[in-house]
Every structure is written in structure tokens, then in C-alpha cells.
Legacy VTK file of the C-alpha trace (Angstrom):
# vtk DataFile Version 3.0
C-alpha trace
ASCII
DATASET POLYDATA
POINTS 209 float
25.681 -17.863 -17.846
23.838 -19.656 -14.847
26.636 -18.307 -12.671
25.963 -14.686 -13.826
22.420 -14.920 -13.333
23.061 -16.179 -9.951
25.366 -13.309 -9.310
22.720 -10.792 -10.372
20.019 -12.469 -8.290
21.998 -12.048 -5.251
22.595 -8.864 -5.819
18.947 -8.006 -6.244
17.961 -9.589 -3.376
20.549 -7.708 -1.203
19.328 -4.719 -2.595
15.669 -5.485 -1.863
16.763 -6.595 1.670
18.732 -3.310 2.222
15.734 -1.287 1.164
13.375 -2.986 3.055
15.262 -2.843 6.314
16.258 0.897 5.844
13.170 2.468 7.712
13.597 0.324 10.606
17.324 0.923 10.917
17.023 4.392 10.565
18.903 4.531 7.418
17.918 7.023 4.535
15.568 5.780 1.758
14.650 7.565 -1.540
11.846 9.778 -0.732
10.555 9.841 -4.516
6.856 9.333 -4.626
5.966 5.723 -5.793
3.136 3.215 -5.405
2.430 1.613 -2.272
-0.005 -0.725 -3.747
0.263 -1.340 -7.799
-2.198 0.601 -9.547
-3.145 2.843 -6.721
-1.880 6.480 -7.638
-2.633 9.880 -6.562
-4.141 11.060 -3.166
-4.790 7.490 -2.044
-1.375 6.411 -2.815
-0.232 9.118 -0.707
-2.498 8.233 2.115
-0.898 4.905 2.327
2.525 5.966 2.604
2.770 6.428 6.601
1.148 2.888 6.929
4.316 1.442 4.600
7.091 1.763 6.967
7.938 0.160 10.337
8.802 3.694 12.162
5.696 5.679 10.812
3.481 2.699 11.791
5.071 3.164 15.376
4.600 6.829 15.601
0.981 6.669 14.758
0.269 3.986 17.126
2.357 5.673 19.769
0.778 9.341 19.351
-2.708 7.580 19.301
-2.194 6.015 22.532
-0.619 9.035 24.392
-3.846 11.460 22.741
-6.097 8.771 23.910
-4.968 8.600 27.632
-5.752 12.253 27.865
-7.965 12.924 30.935
-9.703 15.749 29.241
-10.480 17.489 26.048
-8.096 20.422 27.229
-5.644 21.357 24.395
-7.476 19.532 21.659
-7.769 22.757 19.318
-3.815 23.300 19.819
-3.305 19.716 19.314
-5.186 19.854 15.929
-3.424 23.059 14.923
-0.081 21.526 15.754
-0.928 18.190 13.976
-1.559 20.445 10.669
1.151 22.635 11.158
3.836 19.639 11.559
2.593 17.624 8.868
2.404 20.471 6.376
6.085 21.750 7.406
7.322 17.889 7.131
6.126 17.712 3.634
7.647 21.228 2.789
11.230 20.299 4.568
11.527 16.851 2.845
14.262 18.164 0.523
16.389 19.258 3.842
15.646 16.040 5.490
17.131 14.189 2.510
20.314 16.227 2.911
20.814 15.383 6.690
21.178 11.939 7.513
20.461 12.437 11.220
17.229 13.558 10.630
16.192 9.960 9.419
16.836 8.869 13.085
14.068 11.264 14.428
11.186 8.963 14.130
12.671 6.057 16.136
13.630 8.294 18.668
10.166 9.892 18.941
8.636 6.415 18.806
10.831 5.524 21.884
9.359 8.610 23.758
5.862 7.836 22.680
6.483 4.170 23.979
7.770 5.297 27.368
4.684 7.678 27.577
2.220 4.980 26.753
3.725 2.222 28.832
3.569 4.502 31.990
-0.415 4.539 31.644
-0.217 8.160 32.870
-1.686 11.019 30.792
0.585 13.812 29.508
0.119 17.424 30.483
-1.598 19.515 27.477
1.440 21.360 26.735
3.747 18.292 26.489
1.071 16.423 24.517
0.816 19.147 21.977
4.761 19.556 21.380
4.790 15.597 20.654
1.982 16.125 18.155
3.765 18.676 16.378
6.916 16.935 16.228
5.409 13.327 15.495
3.411 15.093 12.559
6.598 16.808 11.314
8.371 13.339 11.044
5.234 11.785 9.484
5.110 14.646 6.893
8.444 13.802 5.640
7.217 10.144 4.913
4.731 11.388 2.584
6.628 12.464 -0.741
4.624 14.712 -3.238
4.521 13.480 -6.762
6.184 16.683 -7.726
7.445 20.175 -6.221
4.544 22.160 -7.221
2.564 23.802 -4.542
-0.721 21.836 -5.472
1.219 18.555 -5.023
2.898 19.370 -1.819
-0.566 20.608 -0.440
-2.103 17.511 -1.495
0.811 15.320 0.327
0.360 17.615 3.549
-3.392 16.860 3.552
-2.641 13.114 3.049
-0.351 13.063 5.997
-3.056 14.677 8.164
-5.471 12.501 7.181
-3.442 9.554 7.804
-2.713 10.744 11.540
-6.445 11.313 12.110
-7.277 7.810 10.724
-4.679 6.427 13.493
-6.557 8.425 16.010
-9.943 7.238 15.083
-8.859 3.474 15.176
-6.870 3.804 18.508
-7.155 7.217 20.298
-11.050 7.185 20.348
-11.362 3.756 21.891
-8.612 4.315 24.166
-10.250 7.337 25.451
-13.727 6.010 25.577
-12.983 2.705 27.500
-9.638 4.037 29.095
-11.210 3.386 32.745
-11.450 -0.214 32.134
-8.320 -2.111 33.114
-7.886 -4.420 30.099
-8.022 -1.538 27.664
-5.344 0.417 29.993
-3.384 -2.513 29.885
-3.472 -3.137 26.389
-2.299 0.474 25.722
0.631 -0.035 28.260
1.605 -3.513 26.321
1.512 -1.788 23.191
3.766 0.900 24.598
6.174 -1.624 25.916
6.020 -3.039 22.192
7.079 0.013 20.700
10.000 0.730 23.081
11.146 -2.700 22.306
11.103 -2.154 18.588
12.281 1.558 18.434
15.377 0.447 20.993
16.262 -2.414 18.499
16.430 -0.099 15.504
18.523 2.558 17.438
20.829 -0.637 18.296
21.734 -0.892 14.868
23.487 2.862 14.828
25.886 1.836 17.603
26.647 -1.607 16.351
LINES 1 210
209 0 1 2 3 4 5 6 7 8 9 10 11 12 13 14 15 16 17 18 19 20 21 22 23 24 25 26 27 28 29 30 31 32 33 34 35 36 37 38 39 40 41 42 43 44 45 46 47 48 49 50 51 52 53 54 55 56 57 58 59 60 61 62 63 64 65 66 67 68 69 70 71 72 73 74 75 76 77 78 79 80 81 82 83 84 85 86 87 88 89 90 91 92 93 94 95 96 97 98 99 100 101 102 103 104 105 106 107 108 109 110 111 112 113 114 115 116 117 118 119 120 121 122 123 124 125 126 127 128 129 130 131 132 133 134 135 136 137 138 139 140 141 142 143 144 145 146 147 148 149 150 151 152 153 154 155 156 157 158 159 160 161 162 163 164 165 166 167 168 169 170 171 172 173 174 175 176 177 178 179 180 181 182 183 184 185 186 187 188 189 190 191 192 193 194 195 196 197 198 199 200 201 202 203 204 205 206 207 208
């Protein structure tokens, strides 16, 4: 009986470890809505989803660093439109993303690109920045699973994805833009960019192992 319990415990531990490491390795995980924090449901739970996986956190930090490095507010409106459009499309295309395994690799690839841009310490052209906002928002939208397939629930999930990205902008992009001329702030942004590069490369290396 004890041997059976140990075997069951071992299998459970292996399954838990596989699920925990799946986001970092680019492997697909179930997209069903679930509680990130026990007892927290509805919109707050959806809002927490982008903060619950390694690759989505990397995306939000990288995007905030890139946006915060902008030398002017030019392209702000188009960036906000791209953010909303990308997050909404990501939520709506979740069934497709589940059926195409290679799409699960997109977040780490985008994180690598964002890391390179952030580590360079240079501002991207407005068009390139808008395209990155669109693609990152699309990837983050797929990480916020609606509680059902109804239009209202999908709209709620899209709103949660947009708000989560904006929160990341508020915490990182705004201080980066306000104090970007200070050397320690620029250096911190470049260090974070290098950190994002290292983690995304580590995740991508698993694919070719």
C-alpha cells in the first residue's frame, strides 16, 4: 500500500513539475480558465493570468521597457489602438492557438526581440514599436482564457488583458520615460533587457535539446 502511495505521489509530483515548467519551455498548457489565487474569480482572476506565467511576465516587462524608451509621444494613439486590437484578437483566437503548437513558442521569441531592443538602450521607430505592441498584445491575449465562449466573457477577458498590459506600462514604462535621461535608470533598463534575453534563450534552447 505504501509503495502504491509513493508511486502515485511521484507521478503527481512529475505532472505538477511538467505543468509548472511548460510556460518557460514553450510547451502548450490547457487554456481553460482557472483560479490563480484560490477564492479569486471573475475579472480579477482574468487580470492575474498574464502575471502567472514566465513568458507573459517577460513580455510585459520587455514591452514596457521598449515603450518607456520612446523619445517622444509620437505614435501613442496608434500604439493604444494596436494594444486593444492585439489583445482582443488574442482572446478570440485562443481556440486556434491551442490547435497550433508552434504558436506557443511565439511569446519567448517576442520576449527575445524585446530584450534585444531594451538592452540596446535605443528608442525604436514609432512604426516598429507599434508592430511590437500589436504582436505582444496578441500573445498576451491568448494567455487570458475567458470563462466561457460567450461574447460577454470573451470581451471581459480582452478587457482584462488590455488592463494588465496598461498596468505593466504604468509601473515600468512611465518611470522609464520620466527618468530615462538618468544613467542609473537607463542602465537598469539595459540590465533588465539582458535578463530577458538570457531567460528567453534558455527557454528556446529546450526546443532544440
